[in-house]
N, C-alpha and C positions, 0 to 999 in steps of 0.2 A: 504494500500500500504506500502511496506517495508520501504522506507526512512522516512516516517512520522509516523511509528509505535512507540507508546510510550514505548513499552517493548523491541522491537528488536533493536532500534537505539542505546541505550547505550551499549548493548551487542556487536553490530557491531563495535562501536568505541573502545571498550575494546580489541576486537580481533585484530583490526588494530594496536593499540598501542603495544600489545604483539608481533605481527609479526614485527613491527618496531624495538623493542628491540632485538628480535632474529636476525634480519638483522645486527644491529650494533655490537652485540657480535660476530656473525659469520664473519663479516668484519674484526674485530680486530684480531681474530685468523687466518684468511686467510692471512692477511698482516704479522703476526708474522711467519706463516709457510713459507712465501716467503722471510724471513729474511729482511724485510723492516723495518728500524727503523723509528718510527713515533714520532714527537714532536708536540707541540701545533699548529704551523703554517701550518704543513702538514695536520693535522686534519681539520683545518679551510678551507684550499684550497679544500680538498676532500669533505667536507660537502657542501661547496658552489657549487661545480660541481654537486653533487647529487641533490641539490635543483634545479639547472638550468635544469638538465635532467628531473626532475619530472615536472617542469613548462612547458617545451617544449612538453613533451608527453601529459600532461593534456590539454594544450591549443590547440594543434592540433586536438586531438580526441574530444574535446568539440566542436570545429568548425565543424568537420565532423558529429557529432551527431546533430547539428543544421542545417543540410543539406547545409552547406557551404563547399562542398567537395573541390572545387578549392582552397579556402583560407586555408583549413586544410592541403592539400597536400603541398602548397607553404610554409606554416608556418613550417611544419615538414621537408621539404627539406632544407630550409634555416637554421633554427636554429639547425636542426639535424646535418647538415654539420659543423656548428660552434661548437657544443657540441662534435662531434667526433674528430675534430682537436684539440680542447682544452683538451679533454680527453687523446689524445696521448701525448700532451705536459706535462700534469700533470703526466702521467705514467712515462715519462722520468725523471721528477723531483723527483718522489717518489723512483725510482730505483737507483738514483744517490747515490753512496757510500759516506758516511761522512768521511772526513779525520781524 
């Protein structure tokens, strides 16, 4: 089985790490293209939001995969709403022009 394969598991995690690096580099250039100046605390806020988004998606789909459909939908609905609202607020903070 693939997740427990001794040869394919390290290759899988190397590909995931490579794709994560490509995502971060692409995010950096995308923000630069939008003329958004980033400093350390903006990167921390954005990273925290991305981690919360990942936890929300992983948690809800894990519940759905364990045949807890109602709990998965409720988890996704509640925390998805929180993540969407906080993402809109974070976008306004990032787009704010520095004096």
